[in-house]
FILUM-913219 format. One record per residue (C-alpha): x, y, z; residue number from 1; residue in three letters. Coordinates in Angstrom, 3 decimals, decimal comma, padded with zeros to 6 digits, always signed. Example, Ala and Ser with C-alpha at 12.3 -4.5 7.8 and 13.67 -1.06 7.14 Angstrom:
residues 2
SITE       east      north         up     k     r
SITE   +012,300   -004,500   +007,800     1   ALA
SITE   +013,670   -001,060   +007,140     2   SER
This chain:
residues 371
SITE       east      north         up     k     r
SITE   +034,510   +059,563   +005,652     1   UNK
SITE   +035,536   +057,909   +008,936     2   UNK
SITE   +037,525   +059,827   +011,636     3   UNK
SITE   +040,448   +057,402   +011,330     4   UNK
SITE   +040,893   +058,283   +007,681     5   UNK
SITE   +040,688   +061,980   +008,556     6   UNK
SITE   +043,365   +061,605   +011,228     7   UNK
SITE   +045,671   +059,802   +008,819     8   UNK
SITE   +045,389   +062,657   +006,325     9   UNK
SITE   +046,078   +065,264   +009,015    10   UNK
SITE   +049,183   +063,482   +010,202    11   UNK
SITE   +050,313   +063,038   +006,647    12   UNK
SITE   +050,046   +066,825   +006,090    13   UNK
SITE   +052,008   +067,675   +009,262    14   UNK
SITE   +054,918   +065,450   +008,214    15   UNK
SITE   +055,091   +067,194   +004,856    16   UNK
SITE   +055,164   +070,608   +006,550    17   UNK
SITE   +058,007   +069,495   +008,826    18   UNK
SITE   +060,058   +068,378   +005,877    19   UNK
SITE   +059,600   +071,715   +004,079    20   UNK
SITE   +060,535   +074,020   +006,947    21   UNK
SITE   +063,875   +073,825   +008,793    22   UNK
SITE   +063,952   +072,287   +012,241    23   UNK
SITE   +065,028   +075,394   +014,263    24   UNK
SITE   +062,692   +077,859   +012,566    25   UNK
SITE   +059,948   +078,830   +014,981    26   UNK
SITE   +060,254   +075,451   +016,716    27   UNK
SITE   +058,345   +076,369   +019,843    28   UNK
SITE   +055,308   +077,815   +018,062    29   UNK
SITE   +054,948   +074,854   +015,699    30   UNK
SITE   +055,107   +072,312   +018,543    31   UNK
SITE   +052,380   +074,066   +020,488    32   UNK
SITE   +050,037   +074,210   +017,507    33   UNK
SITE   +050,523   +070,504   +016,701    34   UNK
SITE   +049,640   +069,413   +020,266    35   UNK
SITE   +046,469   +071,514   +020,206    36   UNK
SITE   +045,358   +070,142   +016,896    37   UNK
SITE   +045,953   +066,537   +018,041    38   UNK
SITE   +044,020   +067,085   +021,287    39   UNK
SITE   +041,147   +068,665   +019,365    40   UNK
SITE   +040,966   +065,713   +016,956    41   UNK
SITE   +040,981   +063,268   +019,892    42   UNK
SITE   +038,029   +065,075   +021,472    43   UNK
SITE   +036,150   +064,981   +018,206    44   UNK
SITE   +036,799   +061,249   +017,830    45   UNK
SITE   +035,561   +060,591   +021,374    46   UNK
SITE   +032,377   +062,560   +020,709    47   UNK
SITE   +031,838   +060,656   +017,452    48   UNK
SITE   +032,287   +057,275   +019,146    49   UNK
SITE   +029,983   +058,254   +021,997    50   UNK
SITE   +027,316   +059,240   +019,448    51   UNK
SITE   +027,785   +055,929   +017,667    52   UNK
SITE   +027,347   +054,012   +020,937    53   UNK
SITE   +024,158   +055,916   +021,780    54   UNK
SITE   +022,836   +055,324   +018,266    55   UNK
SITE   +023,588   +051,578   +018,494    56   UNK
SITE   +021,886   +051,361   +021,893    57   UNK
SITE   +018,770   +053,060   +020,478    58   UNK
SITE   +018,793   +050,682   +017,523    59   UNK
SITE   +019,114   +047,720   +019,906    60   UNK
SITE   +016,135   +048,976   +021,921    61   UNK
SITE   +014,121   +049,409   +018,718    62   UNK
SITE   +015,066   +045,945   +017,508    63   UNK
SITE   +014,107   +044,430   +020,858    64   UNK
SITE   +010,706   +046,169   +020,757    65   UNK
SITE   +010,217   +045,050   +017,166    66   UNK
SITE   +011,154   +041,466   +018,088    67   UNK
SITE   +008,629   +041,471   +020,946    68   UNK
SITE   +005,928   +042,826   +018,626    69   UNK
SITE   +006,754   +040,135   +016,054    70   UNK
SITE   +006,527   +037,449   +018,737    71   UNK
SITE   +003,119   +038,748   +019,821    72   UNK
SITE   +001,942   +038,813   +016,206    73   UNK
SITE   +003,239   +035,264   +015,695    74   UNK
SITE   +001,379   +034,058   +018,793    75   UNK
SITE   -001,822   +035,699   +017,589    76   UNK
SITE   -001,355   +034,163   +014,137    77   UNK
SITE   -000,809   +030,693   +015,634    78   UNK
SITE   -003,932   +031,081   +017,799    79   UNK
SITE   -005,957   +032,020   +014,723    80   UNK
SITE   -004,567   +029,012   +012,835    81   UNK
SITE   -005,446   +026,695   +015,735    82   UNK
SITE   -008,982   +028,116   +015,905    83   UNK
SITE   -009,377   +027,625   +012,140    84   UNK
SITE   -008,119   +024,048   +012,480    85   UNK
SITE   -010,668   +023,333   +015,222    86   UNK
SITE   -013,476   +024,822   +013,105    87   UNK
SITE   -012,376   +022,773   +010,087    88   UNK
SITE   -012,254   +019,590   +012,190    89   UNK
SITE   -015,787   +020,223   +013,491    90   UNK
SITE   -017,012   +020,835   +009,932    91   UNK
SITE   -015,303   +017,658   +008,726    92   UNK
SITE   -016,876   +015,601   +011,534    93   UNK
SITE   -020,325   +016,989   +010,673    94   UNK
SITE   -019,742   +016,191   +007,005    95   UNK
SITE   -018,710   +012,619   +007,859    96   UNK
SITE   -021,833   +012,154   +010,006    97   UNK
SITE   -024,050   +013,411   +007,169    98   UNK
SITE   -022,311   +011,096   +004,696    99   UNK
SITE   -022,828   +008,103   +007,017   100   UNK
SITE   -026,527   +008,945   +007,429   101   UNK
SITE   -026,904   +009,314   +003,678   102   UNK
SITE   -025,175   +005,961   +003,133   103   UNK
SITE   -027,480   +004,238   +005,663   104   UNK
SITE   -030,570   +005,675   +003,905   105   UNK
SITE   -029,288   +004,552   +000,505   106   UNK
SITE   -028,596   +001,061   +001,919   107   UNK
SITE   -032,173   +000,809   +003,215   108   UNK
SITE   -033,557   +001,845   -000,187   109   UNK
SITE   -031,326   -000,724   -001,881   110   UNK
SITE   -032,555   -003,464   +000,491   111   UNK
SITE   -036,190   -002,755   -000,423   112   UNK
SITE   -035,371   -002,681   -004,117   113   UNK
SITE   -033,509   -006,002   -003,913   114   UNK
SITE   -036,391   -007,631   -002,025   115   UNK
SITE   -038,893   -006,659   -004,741   116   UNK
SITE   -036,610   -007,989   -007,448   117   UNK
SITE   -036,112   -011,260   -005,520   118   UNK
SITE   -039,888   -011,844   -005,399   119   UNK
SITE   -040,199   -011,408   -009,170   120   UNK
SITE   -037,345   -013,847   -009,730   121   UNK
SITE   -038,990   -016,445   -007,462   122   UNK
SITE   -042,192   -016,293   -009,529   123   UNK
SITE   -040,220   -016,838   -012,746   124   UNK
SITE   -038,336   -019,674   -011,109   125   UNK
SITE   -041,594   -021,467   -010,209   126   UNK
SITE   -042,805   -021,265   -013,803   127   UNK
SITE   -039,571   -022,747   -015,080   128   UNK
SITE   -039,787   -025,572   -012,542   129   UNK
SITE   -043,315   -026,419   -013,668   130   UNK
SITE   -042,084   -026,820   -017,208   131   UNK
SITE   -039,140   -028,875   -015,958   132   UNK
SITE   -041,500   -031,291   -014,218   133   UNK
SITE   -043,296   -032,000   -017,453   134   UNK
SITE   -040,028   -032,526   -019,296   135   UNK
SITE   -038,727   -034,743   -016,504   136   UNK
SITE   -041,783   -036,990   -016,584   137   UNK
SITE   -041,451   -037,609   -020,321   138   UNK
SITE   -037,724   -038,233   -019,906   139   UNK
SITE   -038,319   -040,738   -017,094   140   UNK
SITE   -040,611   -042,796   -019,263   141   UNK
SITE   -037,921   -043,103   -021,906   142   UNK
SITE   -035,251   -043,706   -019,287   143   UNK
SITE   -037,168   -046,548   -017,621   144   UNK
SITE   -037,543   -048,430   -020,885   145   UNK
SITE   -033,861   -048,062   -021,629   146   UNK
SITE   -032,744   -049,036   -018,127   147   UNK
SITE   -034,647   -052,297   -018,171   148   UNK
SITE   -032,627   -053,464   -021,148   149   UNK
SITE   -029,332   -052,313   -019,710   150   UNK
SITE   -029,936   -053,705   -016,227   151   UNK
SITE   -030,000   -057,360   -017,290   152   UNK
SITE   -026,639   -057,058   -019,064   153   UNK
SITE   -025,111   -055,009   -016,268   154   UNK
SITE   -026,058   -057,370   -013,452   155   UNK
SITE   -024,103   -060,295   -014,913   156   UNK
SITE   -020,992   -058,171   -015,413   157   UNK
SITE   -021,275   -056,500   -011,986   158   UNK
SITE   -021,323   -059,860   -010,190   159   UNK
SITE   -017,992   -060,824   -011,677   160   UNK
SITE   -016,639   -057,304   -011,102   161   UNK
SITE   -017,755   -057,345   -007,454   162   UNK
SITE   -015,682   -060,440   -006,672   163   UNK
SITE   -012,550   -058,860   -008,132   164   UNK
SITE   -013,157   -055,541   -006,369   165   UNK
SITE   -013,550   -057,187   -002,962   166   UNK
SITE   -010,058   -058,628   -003,213   167   UNK
SITE   -008,647   -055,252   -004,298   168   UNK
SITE   -010,506   -053,423   -001,515   169   UNK
SITE   -008,920   -055,584   +001,175   170   UNK
SITE   -005,460   -054,590   -000,058   171   UNK
SITE   -006,429   -050,930   -000,405   172   UNK
SITE   -007,892   -050,787   +003,109   173   UNK
SITE   -004,634   -051,983   +004,613   174   UNK
SITE   -002,716   -049,309   +002,697   175   UNK
SITE   -005,248   -046,630   +003,622   176   UNK
SITE   -005,126   -047,563   +007,308   177   UNK
SITE   -001,369   -046,980   +007,379   178   UNK
SITE   -001,702   -043,723   +005,455   179   UNK
SITE   -004,492   -042,495   +007,736   180   UNK
SITE   -002,350   -043,030   +010,842   181   UNK
SITE   +000,477   -041,027   +009,298   182   UNK
SITE   -001,948   -038,359   +008,120   183   UNK
SITE   -003,466   -038,013   +011,593   184   UNK
SITE   -000,066   -037,376   +013,131   185   UNK
SITE   +000,727   -034,774   +010,493   186   UNK
SITE   -002,660   -033,123   +010,864   187   UNK
SITE   -002,293   -032,906   +014,641   188   UNK
SITE   +001,058   -031,135   +014,324   189   UNK
SITE   -000,291   -028,855   +011,623   190   UNK
SITE   -003,404   -028,086   +013,660   191   UNK
SITE   -001,338   -027,033   +016,695   192   UNK
SITE   +000,820   -024,801   +014,532   193   UNK
SITE   -002,187   -023,297   +012,757   194   UNK
SITE   -003,946   -022,708   +016,064   195   UNK
SITE   -000,971   -020,746   +017,415   196   UNK
SITE   -000,833   -018,670   +014,235   197   UNK
SITE   -004,585   -018,122   +014,337   198   UNK
SITE   -004,507   -016,855   +017,940   199   UNK
SITE   -001,783   -014,363   +017,041   200   UNK
SITE   -003,690   -013,254   +013,952   201   UNK
SITE   -006,973   -012,800   +015,867   202   UNK
SITE   -005,293   -010,584   +018,450   203   UNK
SITE   -003,796   -008,412   +015,707   204   UNK
SITE   -006,965   -008,137   +013,639   205   UNK
SITE   -009,414   -007,173   +016,390   206   UNK
SITE   -008,473   -003,520   +016,335   207   UNK
SITE   -008,945   -003,183   +012,567   208   UNK
SITE   -012,477   -004,529   +012,128   209   UNK
SITE   -014,784   -001,849   +013,497   210   UNK
SITE   -014,040   +000,943   +011,014   211   UNK
SITE   -014,933   -001,209   +007,980   212   UNK
SITE   -018,504   -002,261   +008,809   213   UNK
SITE   -020,404   +000,542   +007,045   214   UNK
SITE   -018,264   +000,308   +003,918   215   UNK
SITE   -018,645   -003,473   +003,834   216   UNK
SITE   -022,432   -003,150   +004,181   217   UNK
SITE   -022,534   -000,847   +001,156   218   UNK
SITE   -020,425   -003,211   -000,891   219   UNK
SITE   -022,561   -006,164   +000,166   220   UNK
SITE   -025,757   -004,471   -000,957   221   UNK
SITE   -024,201   -003,514   -004,256   222   UNK
SITE   -023,047   -007,091   -004,775   223   UNK
SITE   -026,518   -008,352   -003,857   224   UNK
SITE   -028,076   -006,120   -006,526   225   UNK
SITE   -025,625   -007,379   -009,139   226   UNK
SITE   -026,326   -011,006   -008,192   227   UNK
SITE   -030,056   -010,495   -008,469   228   UNK
SITE   -029,601   -009,055   -011,938   229   UNK
SITE   -027,413   -012,016   -012,868   230   UNK
SITE   -030,063   -014,426   -011,540   231   UNK
SITE   -032,743   -012,718   -013,622   232   UNK
SITE   -030,622   -013,025   -016,761   233   UNK
SITE   -029,726   -016,618   -015,892   234   UNK
SITE   -033,387   -017,557   -015,662   235   UNK
SITE   -034,014   -016,263   -019,165   236   UNK
SITE   -031,062   -018,266   -020,430   237   UNK
SITE   -032,227   -021,373   -018,550   238   UNK
SITE   -035,535   -021,401   -020,422   239   UNK
SITE   -033,722   -021,217   -023,771   240   UNK
SITE   -031,204   -023,847   -022,726   241   UNK
SITE   -033,966   -026,147   -021,453   242   UNK
SITE   -035,627   -026,287   -024,866   243   UNK
SITE   -032,322   -026,840   -026,619   244   UNK
SITE   -031,303   -029,448   -024,038   245   UNK
SITE   -034,536   -031,378   -024,581   246   UNK
SITE   -033,817   -031,708   -028,307   247   UNK
SITE   -030,198   -032,668   -027,699   248   UNK
SITE   -031,214   -035,165   -025,022   249   UNK
SITE   -033,524   -037,088   -027,335   250   UNK
SITE   -030,775   -037,468   -029,926   251   UNK
SITE   -028,216   -038,305   -027,290   252   UNK
SITE   -030,360   -040,999   -025,657   253   UNK
SITE   -030,785   -042,811   -028,939   254   UNK
SITE   -027,031   -042,729   -029,607   255   UNK
SITE   -026,196   -043,738   -026,040   256   UNK
SITE   -028,509   -046,740   -026,130   257   UNK
SITE   -026,715   -048,105   -029,182   258   UNK
SITE   -023,267   -047,281   -027,815   259   UNK
SITE   -023,813   -048,774   -024,347   260   UNK
SITE   -024,775   -052,178   -025,690   261   UNK
SITE   -021,478   -052,320   -027,572   262   UNK
SITE   -019,588   -050,849   -024,628   263   UNK
SITE   -020,812   -053,453   -022,143   264   UNK
SITE   -019,431   -056,226   -024,319   265   UNK
SITE   -015,992   -054,596   -024,546   266   UNK
SITE   -015,846   -053,323   -020,991   267   UNK
SITE   -015,557   -056,689   -019,255   268   UNK
SITE   -012,574   -057,665   -021,414   269   UNK
SITE   -010,775   -054,399   -020,711   270   UNK
SITE   -011,433   -054,356   -016,952   271   UNK
SITE   -009,200   -057,303   -016,077   272   UNK
SITE   -006,158   -055,826   -017,811   273   UNK
SITE   -006,957   -052,338   -016,536   274   UNK
SITE   -007,246   -053,405   -012,899   275   UNK
SITE   -003,736   -054,791   -012,712   276   UNK
SITE   -002,364   -051,731   -014,424   277   UNK
SITE   -004,336   -049,504   -012,073   278   UNK
SITE   -002,919   -051,225   -008,982   279   UNK
SITE   +000,650   -050,668   -010,174   280   UNK
SITE   -000,112   -047,095   -011,159   281   UNK
SITE   -001,727   -046,329   -007,807   282   UNK
SITE   +001,306   -047,636   -005,965   283   UNK
SITE   +003,608   -045,380   -008,002   284   UNK
SITE   +001,195   -042,505   -007,537   285   UNK
SITE   +001,158   -042,942   -003,751   286   UNK
SITE   +004,937   -042,761   -003,654   287   UNK
SITE   +004,918   -039,640   -005,822   288   UNK
SITE   +002,173   -038,086   -003,695   289   UNK
SITE   +004,154   -038,723   -000,528   290   UNK
SITE   +007,232   -037,006   -001,976   291   UNK
SITE   +005,109   -034,179   -003,318   292   UNK
SITE   +003,389   -033,745   +000,042   293   UNK
SITE   +006,702   -033,448   +001,883   294   UNK
SITE   +007,943   -030,914   -000,649   295   UNK
SITE   +004,692   -028,966   -000,373   296   UNK
SITE   +004,979   -028,891   +003,412   297   UNK
SITE   +008,495   -027,477   +003,185   298   UNK
SITE   +007,370   -024,893   +000,643   299   UNK
SITE   +004,295   -024,084   +002,674   300   UNK
SITE   +006,296   -023,374   +005,836   301   UNK
SITE   +008,798   -021,257   +003,914   302   UNK
SITE   +005,960   -019,293   +002,329   303   UNK
SITE   +004,281   -018,785   +005,698   304   UNK
SITE   +007,486   -017,352   +007,152   305   UNK
SITE   +007,793   -014,981   +004,190   306   UNK
SITE   +004,138   -014,028   +004,479   307   UNK
SITE   +004,490   -013,216   +008,158   308   UNK
SITE   +007,497   -010,995   +007,472   309   UNK
SITE   +005,692   -009,184   +004,667   310   UNK
SITE   +002,565   -008,831   +006,774   311   UNK
SITE   +004,408   -006,886   +009,472   312   UNK
SITE   +005,858   -004,474   +006,886   313   UNK
SITE   +002,643   -004,004   +004,873   314   UNK
SITE   -000,051   -003,762   +007,542   315   UNK
SITE   -002,325   -001,415   +005,611   316   UNK
SITE   -002,341   -003,587   +002,499   317   UNK
SITE   -003,108   -006,644   +004,609   318   UNK
SITE   -006,082   -004,852   +006,166   319   UNK
SITE   -007,507   -004,098   +002,714   320   UNK
SITE   -006,933   -007,679   +001,577   321   UNK
SITE   -008,642   -008,937   +004,734   322   UNK
SITE   -011,616   -006,729   +004,053   323   UNK
SITE   -011,866   -008,036   +000,478   324   UNK
SITE   -011,610   -011,587   +001,804   325   UNK
SITE   -014,473   -011,047   +004,214   326   UNK
SITE   -016,546   -009,516   +001,415   327   UNK
SITE   -015,791   -012,536   -000,761   328   UNK
SITE   -016,808   -014,913   +002,029   329   UNK
SITE   -019,997   -012,953   +002,471   330   UNK
SITE   -020,596   -013,164   -001,279   331   UNK
SITE   -020,165   -016,941   -001,191   332   UNK
SITE   -022,443   -017,176   +001,824   333   UNK
SITE   -024,998   -014,995   +000,097   334   UNK
SITE   -024,830   -017,187   -003,022   335   UNK
SITE   -025,358   -020,303   -000,883   336   UNK
SITE   -028,278   -018,708   +000,951   337   UNK
SITE   -029,785   -017,647   -002,365   338   UNK
SITE   -029,387   -021,190   -003,673   339   UNK
SITE   -030,960   -022,634   -000,498   340   UNK
SITE   -033,901   -020,258   -000,843   341   UNK
SITE   -034,413   -021,312   -004,447   342   UNK
SITE   -034,220   -024,999   -003,488   343   UNK
SITE   -036,684   -024,449   -000,629   344   UNK
SITE   -039,054   -022,715   -003,018   345   UNK
SITE   -038,755   -025,607   -005,483   346   UNK
SITE   -039,289   -028,195   -002,708   347   UNK
SITE   -042,349   -026,324   -001,534   348   UNK
SITE   -043,627   -026,256   -005,093   349   UNK
SITE   -043,042   -030,000   -005,502   350   UNK
SITE   -044,615   -030,801   -002,123   351   UNK
SITE   -047,696   -028,799   -003,098   352   UNK
SITE   -047,803   -030,689   -006,411   353   UNK
SITE   -047,531   -034,083   -004,683   354   UNK
SITE   -050,176   -033,088   -002,133   355   UNK
SITE   -052,566   -032,076   -004,901   356   UNK
SITE   -051,808   -035,318   -006,776   357   UNK
SITE   -052,524   -037,454   -003,687   358   UNK
SITE   -055,746   -035,605   -003,041   359   UNK
SITE   -056,872   -036,141   -006,631   360   UNK
SITE   -056,017   -039,855   -006,367   361   UNK
SITE   -058,076   -040,171   -003,174   362   UNK
SITE   -061,010   -038,491   -004,847   363   UNK
SITE   -060,739   -040,885   -007,785   364   UNK
SITE   -060,592   -043,894   -005,426   365   UNK
SITE   -063,646   -042,689   -003,584   366   UNK
SITE   -065,513   -042,180   -006,815   367   UNK
SITE   -064,553   -045,697   -007,946   368   UNK
SITE   -065,782   -047,180   -004,682   369   UNK
SITE   -069,083   -045,392   -004,957   370   UNK
SITE   -069,457   -046,606   -008,549   371   UNK
């Protein structure tokens, strides 16, 4: 119980005693006792408050010491966390280096594997080309006989057609000259605009290219493996298709020879009516194309403005799309290179064949001369 509550009870008891006893009865003695009791209670209250103050000061000192200890512990804990973070970063860097080395080794293995597969495919390709040569020679014999018949009929019709076409060409050249002048002006404006956009785009893209090279190399090798598999399967299908095509071609040639004779008779009658109709249709088409081109230019510029705005907001997505675009370009380039290699191999094969044929012919000539 607090001292204030005690004091209130004491005073409450003294008032009751005063009401019970008369005022004059032992007045002096009662007054003296009340003053002493009040002074004693005041001293007790002062002692109690002084003890409370000392206790609060001790508690403050304890709290301050505890706060300092907690701060020291917190600093130590933060230092430990920072050290752990540094260790984890070092481990992560080592792990990334190991992964990159592993990826480079796997890429080298994949390159060797793809090279072996490419050699096998080239051998199969040469065999198929040898068979194609034989088929082509037999087809040429049939084609020559058919062309001789068609050529006589075609020459008469072409002479009449040539005269009509020369007149039409003069008109078309005048129209094309005007269109080319307009197109050059438009292209020059478009080129300047595209060049400005390209310079801005190059400056923005330079800082994003370096981090993608290893990943792109892996994807390229994977794509190369898939393409080699596709080429191997395509060669098997080509052999089957070649045999089927040979049968279809024989039937088709017979039907075409009958159809072309009838077609040449009807074609000359149709051409005169068709040419006039074509001239009118081309004129209408040029007008429509001009309107469509203007509309496309407006749409194109509006789309470019939208694309630029979206590009600034979605930079990360644009980087991924750019990477995919470069991979696609590489894939197209790889396909072209693969095609060029195949064509070079076929040309080499044919040149070797022609060289051998010429050598055999020379030997035969020499033998004939000696005979």
